[in-house]
C-alpha positions in Angstrom: 53.5 118.6 155.8 54.8 119.0 152.3 52.7 122.1 151.8 54.5 124.0 154.6 57.4 126.2 153.5 59.6 127.9 156.1 61.1 131.0 154.6 63.9 133.1 156.1 63.0 136.8 156.2 64.9 138.3 153.3 62.3 140.4 151.5 60.1 143.2 152.8 56.9 141.2 152.3 58.4 138.5 154.5 59.2 141.0 157.2 55.6 142.4 157.0 54.2 138.9 157.3 56.5 138.2 160.3 55.4 141.4 162.1 51.7 140.9 161.3 51.4 137.4 162.5 51.2 138.2 166.2 48.1 140.3 165.5 46.5 137.9 163.0 46.9 134.8 165.1 45.7 136.4 168.3 42.8 138.3 166.9 39.6 137.6 168.9 41.4 136.6 172.2 39.7 138.9 174.7 42.7 139.4 177.0 45.4 139.6 174.3 47.1 143.1 174.2 48.5 144.0 170.7 52.0 145.4 171.1 52.8 148.6 169.4 54.0 148.0 165.9 56.7 150.6 166.2 58.1 148.8 169.3 58.1 145.5 167.4 60.0 147.0 164.5 62.5 148.7 166.8 63.1 145.5 168.8 63.8 143.5 165.7 66.1 146.1 164.1 69.8 145.3 164.7 70.5 149.0 163.9 68.3 150.2 166.7 68.4 147.5 169.4 71.8 147.4 171.2 71.1 143.8 172.1 72.4 143.0 168.6 75.8 144.4 169.3 76.5 141.1 170.9 73.9 138.9 169.2 72.6 137.8 165.8 69.3 136.4 164.8 67.6 134.9 161.8 63.8 135.4 161.4 61.6 132.7 159.8 58.0 132.7 158.5 56.1 129.5 157.9 53.7 129.5 154.9 51.0 127.0 154.0 49.7 127.4 150.5 51.2 130.9 150.4 49.5 132.0 153.6 51.6 132.9 156.7 50.8 130.5 159.5 53.7 130.9 162.0 57.0 132.6 162.8 60.1 132.0 164.9 63.5 133.7 165.5 66.7 131.8 165.9 69.1 133.8 168.1 72.8 133.5 169.0 73.5 135.6 172.1 77.3 135.7 172.3 77.2 137.7 175.6 75.3 134.9 177.2 77.7 132.2 176.0 80.7 134.2 177.0 79.3 134.8 180.5 78.2 131.2 181.1 80.9 129.6 179.0 78.5 127.4 177.1 77.1 127.1 173.6 73.3 127.7 174.0 71.2 129.0 171.2 67.8 130.6 171.6 64.5 130.7 169.9 62.0 133.5 170.3 59.2 135.7 168.9 57.3 132.4 168.4 53.7 132.4 167.0 51.9 129.5 165.3 48.5 128.2 164.4 47.4 125.1 166.4 49.1 122.6 164.1 52.0 120.3 165.1 53.3 120.1 161.5 53.7 123.9 161.5 55.3 124.1 164.9 57.7 121.2 164.1 58.7 123.0 160.9 59.4 126.2 162.8 61.4 124.6 165.6 63.4 122.6 163.0 64.3 125.7 161.1 65.5 127.4 164.2 67.4 124.4 165.4 69.1 123.9 162.0 70.3 127.6 162.0 71.7 127.2 165.5 73.4 123.9 164.7 75.1 125.5 161.7 76.6 128.1 164.1 78.1 125.4 166.3 75.6 125.7 169.2 74.7 122.6 171.1 71.4 123.5 172.9 68.3 125.3 172.0 66.4 127.3 174.7 63.5 129.6 174.7 61.4 131.5 174.1 63.5 134.6 174.6 62.1 137.7 172.9 65.0 138.4 172.2 66.6 137.8 175.6 65.7 136.4 179.0 65.9 139.9 180.6 63.1 141.4 178.4 60.3 139.1 177.6 60.5 135.4 177.9 58.6 132.1 178.3 55.3 130.6 177.2 52.4 131.4 179.5 51.4 128.1 181.2 49.1 129.1 184.0 47.1 132.3 184.8 45.3 132.9 181.5 42.4 134.4 183.5 44.7 137.4 184.3 45.4 140.1 181.6 49.0 140.4 180.7 51.0 143.2 182.2 53.6 145.3 180.4 56.1 144.0 179.0 54.9 140.3 179.3 53.4 138.1 176.7 50.0 136.4 176.5 51.0 133.4 174.5 48.6 130.8 173.2 47.8 127.9 175.7 48.8 125.2 173.2 52.4 126.5 172.8 53.8 124.4 175.7 52.3 121.3 174.1 53.9 122.2 170.7 57.3 122.7 172.4 57.1 119.4 174.2 55.9 117.5 171.1 59.1 118.7 169.4 61.2 117.3 172.2 61.8 120.4 174.2 61.7 119.9 178.0 60.9 122.5 180.7 64.1 124.2 181.8 62.8 126.9 184.1 59.5 128.4 185.4 59.2 132.1 186.0 56.5 133.4 188.2 54.4 136.6 188.5 52.9 137.6 191.8 50.1 140.1 192.5 48.3 142.1 195.1 44.6 143.1 194.8 43.8 145.3 197.8 40.4 146.2 196.4 39.4 142.8 197.9 40.4 143.9 201.4 38.8 146.1 204.0 40.3 149.5 205.0 40.9 148.0 208.5 42.9 145.1 207.0 45.0 147.5 204.9 45.7 149.7 207.9 46.8 146.7 210.0 49.0 145.5 207.1 50.7 148.9 206.7 51.3 149.1 210.5 53.0 145.7 210.3 55.2 146.9 207.4 56.0 150.0 209.4 57.2 148.0 212.3 59.3 145.8 210.0 60.8 148.9 208.4 61.7 150.4 211.8 63.5 147.1 212.7 65.5 147.2 209.4 66.4 150.9 209.9 68.0 150.1 213.2 70.5 147.8 211.5 72.5 150.6 209.9 72.6 153.9 208.1 69.9 153.2 205.5 68.0 155.9 203.6 65.4 155.5 200.8 65.2 158.4 198.4 63.7 159.3 195.0 65.6 159.9 191.8 67.9 162.9 191.2 66.9 164.0 187.8 69.7 166.5 187.6 72.1 163.5 187.8 70.2 161.0 185.7 73.3 159.6 184.1 74.8 158.9 187.5 71.5 157.3 188.6 71.4 155.1 185.5 74.9 153.9 186.2 74.0 153.1 189.8 70.9 151.1 188.6 73.0 149.1 186.1 75.6 148.3 188.8 73.0 147.2 191.3 71.1 145.2 188.7 74.2 143.4 187.5 75.4 142.6 191.0 72.0 141.5 192.2 71.3 139.1 189.2 74.8 137.8 188.5 74.1 134.2 189.8 70.5 134.0 188.4 69.8 131.4 185.8 70.2 132.8 182.3 71.4 136.2 183.4 73.6 138.3 181.1 75.1 141.6 182.4 73.4 144.7 181.2 75.7 146.7 179.0 76.1 150.5 179.2 74.6 150.9 175.7 71.6 148.8 176.7 71.1 150.9 179.9 71.3 154.1 177.8 68.7 152.6 175.3 66.5 152.0 178.3 66.7 155.6 179.3 64.1 156.8 176.9 61.8 154.0 178.0 62.3 154.7 181.7 61.7 158.4 181.2 58.5 157.7 179.4 56.9 155.0 181.5 58.3 155.2 185.1 56.3 157.1 187.6 58.8 159.3 189.6 56.7 158.6 192.7 57.5 154.9 192.3 61.2 155.2 191.7 63.3 154.5 194.8 66.9 154.0 195.6 68.0 152.7 198.9 71.4 153.9 200.2 73.5 152.3 202.8 76.2 154.6 204.3 75.5 156.9 201.3 76.0 154.3 198.6 73.1 153.2 196.4 72.6 149.4 197.0 69.0 148.7 196.0 66.6 150.0 193.3 62.9 149.8 192.9 61.1 151.0 189.8 57.4 150.6 189.2 55.2 151.9 186.4 51.5 152.0 185.4 50.4 149.0 183.5 50.2 150.6 180.1 48.7 147.5 178.7 45.4 149.0 179.8 46.0 151.6 177.1 47.6 149.4 174.5 44.5 147.1 174.6 42.6 150.1 173.2 45.2 151.2 170.6 45.3 147.9 168.5 49.1 148.2 168.2 49.1 151.6 166.5 50.0 155.1 167.8 48.6 156.8 164.6 46.1 158.0 163.6 44.2 157.9 166.9 46.3 155.8 169.3 48.1 158.9 170.7 44.7 160.4 171.6 43.8 157.3 173.6 47.2 157.5 175.4 46.7 161.2 176.3 43.1 160.7 177.5 43.5 157.6 179.6 47.1 157.5 180.9 46.1 159.1 184.2 43.2 156.7 184.7 45.4 153.5 184.9 44.7 151.8 188.2 47.2 148.9 188.0 50.9 149.1 188.6 53.8 146.8 187.7 57.1 146.4 189.6 59.4 147.0 186.6 62.8 146.6 188.3 63.7 145.4 191.8 67.3 144.6 192.6 69.5 144.7 195.6 73.1 144.0 196.4 73.7 141.0 198.7 74.4 143.4 201.6 71.1 145.2 201.1 69.3 141.9 200.8 70.8 140.6 204.0 69.8 143.8 205.9 66.1 143.4 204.7 66.0 146.7 202.7 63.1 145.2 200.7 60.8 146.1 203.5 61.7 149.8 203.2 61.3 149.9 199.5 57.9 148.1 199.5 56.7 150.3 202.3 57.4 153.4 200.2 55.8 151.8 197.2 52.6 150.7 198.8 52.1 153.9 200.7 52.3 155.8 197.4 50.0 153.2 195.8 47.3 153.7 198.4 47.7 157.5 198.3 47.1 157.4 194.5 44.2 154.9 194.8 46.2 152.1 193.1 44.9 148.8 194.5 46.1 146.2 192.0 49.8 145.5 191.6 52.0 142.8 190.0 55.6 141.9 190.1 57.8 141.4 187.1 59.3 137.9 186.4 60.6 136.0 189.4 62.6 132.8 188.8 61.2 129.7 190.6 64.7 129.1 192.0 65.0 132.6 193.5 63.9 131.6 196.9 64.9 134.8 198.8 62.9 137.0 196.5 59.9 134.6 196.5 59.9 134.5 200.3 60.1 138.3 200.5 57.2 138.8 198.2 55.1 136.0 199.7 55.7 137.4 203.2 54.2 140.7 201.9 50.9 138.9 201.2 51.3 138.5 197.4 49.4 135.8 195.5 50.9 133.7 192.7 49.0 134.7 189.6 50.9 133.5 186.5 53.5 130.9 185.5 55.7 131.1 182.4 57.8 128.2 181.2 61.1 128.1 179.3 62.1 125.0 177.4 65.3 123.6 176.0 66.7 120.5 174.2 70.1 119.3 172.9 70.6 120.2 169.3 70.8 116.9 167.5 72.9 115.9 164.5 71.9 117.0 161.0 
């Protein structure tokens, strides 16, 4: 282990090594989707990512004989600790070769940095937060990753557990593949959803509508309020700030299909939001992490050929959840999917402890496809 040196990222060459490792260590994995390099740089840049208005991070690269063999970020998320009144530190952006000496050195570097800041637990992976990209993939490696989820190495859970990290939470991904069903089955399923929707509509003045682009700022504010109210008791949740919502505006405008953007109003007030987008990983897999020189041509040629969609955001107020508004939103979504010829759909992350959402999705015929795991451990003495 003496030949392993863990270096904090201070020089540009260290930063280049940190950014490159995800591509180098995953090269040759058939289902791995290289993230856009520009997105990686923006995500890690405190000047461009509003997450770092309430957080700080230290990046580390592990070298063996001068060759980069792993990376990790140690993260202090002050907003999380203020909200939950605890002192949890996070690790994220983890990549490593299959070597316990390397993984131990990386985890130790992150733990030391977090300890020095007075934090008493280490949790992760969070990349950089639990609301964006989180967890080590533990089951479902046969399914390609969907945007924005990771496709981490199968030995990462073993490395975490070997360091003394214990599983803190599972997050689940569900999917529907209607290409496997007959038109008759789909027709019966849609009629059942229609009957359920009619039952819900009789409960009150409920209306599902699309986005009002002329009032996009007002729509974004409604989405933020619904999201924060919906998730406030979820494990690891941190309220989405206005700056973070505004930063998401560009992303939403670029990737969300307007036909798959729904707001449910009760008595004229938005109380549920549903956003779905094409699985752009189908394109990113062809672009090798680069927009230039030819990645943008791939994007333009193939973006309308994507045949898989991802539920990007689904959130309801307690009132909307109790009234069963999910049925109306999913009805609108699946009707548009079938109209567009989309037969493969996946959810975003669902906490294993979120029983109401799991029941709702499972009652709609979804299958469990993937499981991600988050780990934590007490931060020990120096």
